KEGULUM-229871 format. One record per residue (C-alpha): x, y, z; residue in three letters. Coordinates in steps of 0.001 Angstrom, whole numbers, plus 500000, padded with zeros to 6 digits. Layout:
// residues N
{r {X,Y,Z},'Ala'} ...
//
This chain:
// residues 117
{r {165798,778516,593291},'Met'} {r {167730,776313,590907},'Arg'} {r {168909,777494,587548},'Gly'} {r {168285,775645,584335},'Val'} {r {171361,774158,582709},'Val'} {r {171425,775106,579038},'Glu'} {r {172370,772026,577034},'Leu'} {r {171569,771341,573404},'Ser'} {r {169305,768452,572593},'Arg'} {r {172084,766897,570532},'Arg'} {r {174505,766991,573489},'Arg'} {r {171798,765600,575768},'Phe'} {r {171202,762721,573336},'Glu'} {r {174941,762017,573438},'Glu'} {r {174768,761843,577235},'Leu'} {r {171915,759336,577012},'Val'} {r {173940,757239,574553},'Ala'} {r {176961,757409,576871},'Asp'} {r {174817,756312,579810},'Ala'} {r {173505,753351,577820},'Leu'} {r {177079,752472,576832},'Asp'} {r {178076,752449,580511},'Ser'} {r {175701,749572,581267},'Ile'} {r {177606,746262,581268},'Pro'} {r {177284,744182,578109},'Glu'} {r {176072,741227,580185},'Glu'} {r {172917,743254,580784},'Leu'} {r {172557,745108,577498},'Thr'} {r {172809,741830,575602},'Ser'} {r {169580,740801,577352},'Leu'} {r {167664,743903,576298},'Ile'} {r {165258,743149,573481},'Asp'} {r {162385,745033,571871},'Asn'} {r {163044,748351,573634},'Val'} {r {163438,751826,572161},'Val'} {r {165066,754654,574117},'Val'} {r {164012,758173,573199},'Thr'} {r {164761,761688,574348},'Val'} {r {161618,763746,574830},'Glu'} {r {161379,767475,575482},'Asp'} {r {158851,767484,578308},'Glu'} {r {157459,764830,580665},'Pro'} {r {153748,764007,580880},'Pro'} {r {153841,765266,584473},'Glu'} {r {156163,767748,586210},'Pro'} {r {159126,766272,588036},'Gly'} {r {159316,763091,585954},'Leu'} {r {162858,762597,584632},'Leu'} {r {162345,759288,582835},'Gly'} {r {159636,756738,582147},'Leu'} {r {159591,753046,581252},'Tyr'} {r {156489,751830,579426},'Glu'} {r {156157,748200,578483},'Gly'} {r {156269,744625,579682},'Val'} {r {159219,743976,581997},'Pro'} {r {161474,741071,581097},'Leu'} {r {160377,739252,584250},'Thr'} {r {156758,739283,583035},'Glu'} {r {157358,738157,579455},'Arg'} {r {156177,734643,578870},'Gly'} {r {156002,732330,575898},'Glu'} {r {153048,734289,574542},'Ser'} {r {155124,737480,574352},'Tyr'} {r {155425,738034,570604},'Ala'} {r {154379,740524,567975},'Gly'} {r {154095,743445,570386},'Val'} {r {155292,746984,569863},'Leu'} {r {158661,747768,571470},'Pro'} {r {158805,748861,575069},'Asp'} {r {159717,752502,575429},'Arg'} {r {162114,754316,577708},'Ile'} {r {161688,758089,577586},'Ser'} {r {164308,760417,579046},'Ile'} {r {163076,763984,579567},'Tyr'} {r {165657,766497,578386},'Trp'} {r {164242,769767,579652},'Arg'} {r {163138,768361,583016},'Glu'} {r {166582,766943,583787},'Ile'} {r {168241,770212,582777},'Cys'} {r {165762,772093,584976},'Ala'} {r {166633,770153,588148},'Val'} {r {170402,770414,587715},'Cys'} {r {172665,773342,588531},'Glu'} {r {175741,772342,586529},'Thr'} {r {176508,770409,583348},'Pro'} {r {178261,767809,585519},'Glu'} {r {175046,767274,587462},'Gln'} {r {173213,766761,584156},'Val'} {r {175707,764038,583188},'Val'} {r {175228,762296,586534},'Ala'} {r {171427,762644,586483},'Glu'} {r {171161,761307,582942},'Val'} {r {173147,758214,583943},'Arg'} {r {171062,757628,587065},'Val'} {r {167822,758122,585128},'Thr'} {r {168841,755819,582265},'Val'} {r {169982,753082,584675},'Val'} {r {166776,753529,586687},'His'} {r {164524,753096,583648},'Glu'} {r {166537,750161,582253},'Val'} {r {166219,748533,585670},'Ala'} {r {162428,748742,585322},'His'} {r {162783,746778,582073},'Tyr'} {r {164481,744061,584122},'Phe'} {r {161578,744087,586582},'Gly'} {r {163257,746019,589388},'Ile'} {r {160744,748272,591160},'Asp'} {r {161281,751729,592642},'Asp'} {r {161556,750462,596220},'Ala'} {r {164404,748111,595318},'Arg'} {r {166113,750800,593221},'Leu'} {r {166039,753135,596226},'His'} {r {167561,750399,598386},'Glu'} {r {170340,750021,595806},'Leu'} {r {170970,753785,595680},'Gly'} {r {169510,754358,592187},'Trp'} {r {166263,756034,593199},'Gly'} 
//
């Protein structure tokens, strides 16, 4: 049985910000109309992050006036699946990169092939 890593929400939010900062500027400069949030609990057990929106690859000329896409990172779920604070740091980065990749239209199968799944 795994233990839950105790990490404050504030520290977790810092880890998410650090993970976003680790993404190369060539990619982050292309991100538009997306909000990244830290949520306490996922809508279903085992979910560490979730991208909701219209991927960049599917946005056409008619894409305008829509609410921002949303990337949710689930604080308590990530802490629950990790045994050490270092594992939390690594899992946050993987989860953030994974969800940002969905924004760019990369599906789960391809992410697994690339080692981000």
